[in-house]
C-alpha positions in Angstrom: 0.2 15.6 15.3 -0.9 12.4 17.0 -3.1 9.6 15.7 -5.4 7.9 18.2 -7.1 4.6 17.4 -9.8 3.5 19.8 -11.6 0.1 19.7 -11.1 -0.2 15.9 -12.9 -3.2 14.4 -13.2 -4.6 10.9 -15.4 -7.5 9.7 -15.3 -9.1 6.3 -18.6 -11.0 6.1 -18.5 -13.2 9.3 -14.6 -13.0 9.7 -13.5 -10.4 12.3 -10.2 -9.2 10.9 -9.5 -6.6 13.5 -10.9 -7.0 17.0 -10.8 -3.8 18.9 -7.4 -2.3 18.2 -6.5 0.7 20.5 -3.2 2.7 20.4 -1.8 6.1 20.0 1.0 7.2 17.6 2.8 10.2 19.0 4.4 12.9 16.9 7.9 12.1 15.6 7.7 8.5 16.7 8.4 5.3 14.9 6.1 2.4 15.5 5.9 -1.2 14.4 2.9 -3.5 14.1 3.8 -7.0 14.9 1.7 -10.1 14.3 1.4 -13.3 12.4 0.1 -13.4 8.8 -3.6 -12.5 8.7 -3.5 -10.8 12.1 -4.9 -7.5 10.7 -1.8 -5.3 10.6 -2.3 -4.2 7.0 -6.0 -3.9 7.6 -5.5 -1.4 10.4 -3.1 0.7 8.3 -5.6 0.6 5.4 -8.4 1.8 7.7 -6.3 4.6 9.0 -5.5 5.7 5.4 -9.1 5.2 4.5 -8.4 2.7 1.8 -11.0 0.5 3.4 -13.9 1.4 5.7 -13.9 0.5 9.3 -16.7 -1.5 10.8 -16.6 0.4 14.1 -14.2 2.4 16.3 -12.6 5.8 16.2 -9.6 7.1 14.4 -8.6 10.7 15.2 -5.8 13.1 14.2 -5.2 15.6 17.0 -8.8 15.0 18.2 -10.4 15.4 14.7 -12.2 12.5 13.2 -9.8 11.3 10.5 -12.6 10.1 8.2 -14.9 13.1 8.5 -12.5 16.1 8.6 -11.1 17.0 5.2 -8.0 18.8 6.6 -7.2 15.7 8.7 -7.6 13.3 5.7 -5.1 15.3 3.7 -2.4 14.7 6.5 -2.4 10.9 6.2 -0.8 8.8 3.4 0.0 5.1 3.2 2.6 4.1 0.7 2.7 0.7 -0.8 4.6 -1.0 -3.6 1.6 -0.2 -5.9 2.4 3.5 -5.5 6.0 3.1 -6.4 5.8 0.2 -8.9 2.5 0.1 -10.8 1.3 -3.3 -11.9 2.2 -2.8 -15.5 5.9 -2.3 -14.7 6.3 -5.5 -12.7 8.2 -8.2 -14.5 6.0 -11.0 -13.2 3.1 -9.4 -14.9 4.6 -8.9 -18.4 2.7 -10.8 -21.0 4.1 -13.3 -23.5 3.4 -11.0 -26.5 5.4 -8.2 -24.9 8.3 -10.5 -24.2 8.1 -11.9 -27.7 8.2 -8.4 -29.2 11.1 -7.4 -27.0 13.1 -10.5 -28.1 12.3 -9.8 -31.8 13.4 -6.2 -31.5 16.7 -7.3 -29.8 17.4 -9.9 -32.5 16.4 -7.4 -35.3 18.7 -4.7 -34.0 21.6 -6.9 -32.9 23.2 -7.1 -36.4 23.0 -3.3 -36.7 24.5 -2.9 -33.2 27.3 -5.4 -33.9 28.2 -3.7 -37.2 28.8 -0.4 -35.4 31.3 -2.1 -32.9 34.9 -2.1 -33.8 36.9 -5.2 -32.9 
């Protein structure tokens, strides 16, 4: 299965994030998208996976329009950290009440745990 991207464009208000990307991903190949921050790499992948809608251009899977053919849509998946580590499991997002409760539980159970240890 090959994915073909032709003249793919994406605009956010007046900002043109992707300006006519054209490339083909051949079966069993490994590709890399290189570019500076804000160049549109993630935007291109998100349009292929239909997480965001394209402004214009064509994305096909073996010649079938990827966004209009149900069987083609089921063949494409874009993994991200949100798929593997949901927001509620990220330490940076833990709230103060949760941390406070965690510490209280550790302190409450510590004497019980220590009493079971033999020294």
